C-alpha positions in Angstrom: 151.4 -61.7 -114.4 151.9 -62.7 -110.7 155.3 -64.2 -109.6 153.6 -67.6 -109.0 152.1 -67.6 -112.5 155.5 -66.9 -114.0 157.1 -69.8 -112.2 154.3 -72.2 -113.3 154.6 -71.1 -116.9 158.4 -71.4 -116.9 158.1 -74.9 -115.4 155.5 -76.1 -117.9 157.4 -74.7 -120.9 160.7 -76.3 -119.8 159.1 -79.6 -118.9 157.1 -79.9 -122.0 159.7 -78.8 -124.6 163.0 -79.7 -123.1 164.5 -76.4 -124.5 167.1 -74.6 -122.4 165.1 -71.4 -121.7 166.6 -69.0 -119.1 164.1 -68.1 -116.4 165.9 -66.0 -113.7 169.5 -65.0 -113.4 170.0 -66.9 -110.1 167.8 -69.9 -110.7 169.5 -71.9 -113.4 169.5 -74.9 -111.1 165.7 -75.2 -111.8 166.3 -75.5 -115.5 169.1 -78.0 -114.9 167.1 -80.1 -112.5 164.1 -80.3 -114.9 166.1 -81.0 -118.0 168.2 -83.7 -116.4 165.4 -85.5 -114.5 164.3 -88.8 -116.0 160.6 -88.1 -115.5 158.1 -90.9 -115.8 154.8 -91.9 -114.3 154.7 -94.1 -111.2 153.0 -96.9 -113.2 156.2 -97.4 -115.2 157.9 -99.2 -112.3 158.3 -102.9 -113.0 155.9 -105.3 -111.3 158.7 -107.7 -110.5 159.9 -108.0 -106.9 162.9 -105.7 -106.6 164.7 -107.2 -103.6 167.4 -104.6 -102.8 168.4 -101.0 -103.6 171.6 -99.1 -104.1 171.6 -95.4 -104.9 169.2 -95.0 -107.8 169.2 -98.7 -108.7 167.0 -101.6 -107.7 167.8 -105.2 -108.3 165.9 -108.4 -109.2 167.5 -111.8 -108.6 166.6 -114.3 -111.4 167.0 -117.5 -109.5 163.9 -119.5 -110.5 165.3 -120.7 -113.8 168.8 -120.6 -115.4 169.1 -118.9 -118.7 171.8 -118.2 -121.3 173.2 -114.7 -121.6 170.8 -113.7 -124.4 167.7 -115.1 -122.7 168.6 -113.4 -119.5 168.9 -110.0 -121.3 165.6 -110.7 -123.0 163.9 -111.6 -119.7 165.1 -108.4 -118.0 164.1 -106.2 -121.0 160.7 -107.8 -121.3 160.0 -107.0 -117.6 161.1 -103.3 -117.9 164.5 -103.8 -116.5 168.0 -104.5 -117.9 170.7 -107.0 -117.3 173.1 -106.0 -114.5 176.0 -103.6 -114.9 178.4 -102.8 -112.1 180.2 -99.5 -112.2 182.0 -99.1 -108.8 183.6 -101.1 -106.0 180.9 -99.9 -103.6 178.2 -101.3 -105.8 180.1 -104.6 -106.2 180.5 -105.0 -102.5 176.9 -104.1 -101.9 175.7 -106.7 -104.3 178.0 -109.4 -102.8 176.7 -108.7 -99.3 173.1 -108.5 -100.5 173.4 -112.0 -102.1 174.8 -113.3 -98.9 171.9 -111.8 -96.9 169.4 -113.4 -99.2 171.0 -116.9 -98.9 173.0 -117.1 -102.1 176.2 -118.5 -100.7 176.7 -121.7 -102.7 179.5 -122.1 -105.3 176.8 -122.8 -107.8 175.2 -119.4 -107.3 176.6 -117.8 -110.4 174.9 -114.9 -112.1 174.9 -113.3 -115.5 175.7 -109.6 -115.9 175.4 -107.6 -119.1 179.2 -107.6 -119.5 180.5 -108.9 -122.8 183.3 -108.6 -125.4 181.2 -109.9 -128.2 181.2 -106.7 -130.3 185.0 -106.7 -131.1 186.2 -109.8 -129.3 188.6 -107.7 -127.3 187.1 -104.9 -125.2 184.7 -105.6 -122.4 181.5 -103.5 -122.3 178.2 -103.4 -120.6 175.9 -104.5 -123.3 172.8 -102.8 -121.9 174.4 -99.4 -121.6 177.1 -99.6 -124.3 179.6 -98.3 -121.8 183.2 -99.6 -121.6 183.9 -101.5 -118.4 186.2 -99.5 -116.3 185.9 -100.9 -112.8 186.6 -104.6 -112.6 186.9 -107.3 -109.9 188.1 -110.4 -111.8 188.8 -113.5 -109.7 192.3 -114.9 -109.8 193.2 -116.2 -113.2 190.2 -114.5 -114.9 189.3 -113.7 -117.6 190.9 -116.9 -119.1 188.7 -117.5 -122.2 188.7 -121.3 -121.8 188.2 -122.9 -125.2 188.3 -119.5 -126.7 184.5 -119.2 -126.3 184.1 -117.3 -123.0 182.8 -113.9 -124.1 180.3 -113.0 -121.4 180.7 -111.8 -117.9 179.4 -113.7 -114.8 179.7 -112.9 -111.1 179.8 -115.1 -108.1 180.5 -115.2 -104.4 183.8 -117.0 -103.9 184.1 -118.0 -100.2 187.0 -116.0 -99.0 187.0 -115.0 -95.3 186.1 -111.4 -94.6 185.4 -110.8 -98.4 181.9 -109.8 -99.2 182.2 -108.5 -102.8 181.4 -110.3 -106.0 184.2 -111.9 -108.1 184.0 -111.8 -111.8 184.7 -114.4 -114.5 184.3 -114.9 -118.2 181.9 -117.6 -119.4 180.5 -119.1 -122.5 177.5 -117.0 -123.4 175.4 -120.1 -124.2 175.8 -121.4 -120.6 172.8 -121.5 -118.3 173.1 -119.4 -115.2 171.1 -117.4 -112.8 171.0 -113.6 -113.5 170.5 -110.2 -112.0 168.3 -107.6 -113.5 168.6 -103.9 -112.5 166.1 -101.1 -112.7 167.3 -97.5 -112.5 164.6 -95.8 -110.5 163.4 -92.7 -112.3 162.6 -89.3 -110.7 158.9 -89.0 -111.0 156.9 -85.8 -111.6 156.0 -85.7 -107.9 159.7 -85.9 -106.9 160.7 -83.0 -109.2 157.9 -80.8 -107.9 158.7 -81.6 -104.3 162.4 -80.9 -105.0 161.8 -77.6 -106.7 159.6 -76.3 -103.9 162.3 -77.3 -101.3 164.9 -75.4 -103.3 162.9 -72.3 -103.9 162.3 -72.1 -100.1 160.2 -68.9 -100.3 156.8 -68.5 -98.7 155.2 -66.6 -101.7 156.3 -69.0 -104.4 155.0 -72.4 -105.0 155.6 -74.7 -108.0 152.4 -76.5 -109.1 151.3 -78.5 -112.2 
């Protein structure tokens, strides 16, 4: 079998089965790339207007209607997205600046995230991923659990000079707020093939499907 044919069969087998099959001693990166890629068709991208992008995420601002925490999660899920999770300071600052750039500068511009402590009443998690919240940026005095009913996490732009990040607060999950959905952009089949061909970097080998 030709070298090109062997590469094609290895790619198809790995892609179709997900089994960790060794292909060549010095090309394990191909196996790792294929097995870790979240491969979907282009048509799976949500039809909603994704306004801004950070790393592998895109974001939709739900500012037409205010919803409670559960309704916001349902809205995002229905449209192929999920309610926001923030995992780093860089992402938090990016979102704060992006909201400013899109005109959300009022004190009433408050947005639901997927953060909550509903499961055990103590530990904050991102509901949509199940991950414990490690990075935080609570506003002064937050979380304060006013009335012992604030179990969901909102973010807002507090007007502090030279501050562009989002400040966090706990809120009654039944409250009606704006919300932010996120969409983790997948690596499509075309992306994987293009990446493989660039990494192979040999004139007599081409990955095709």
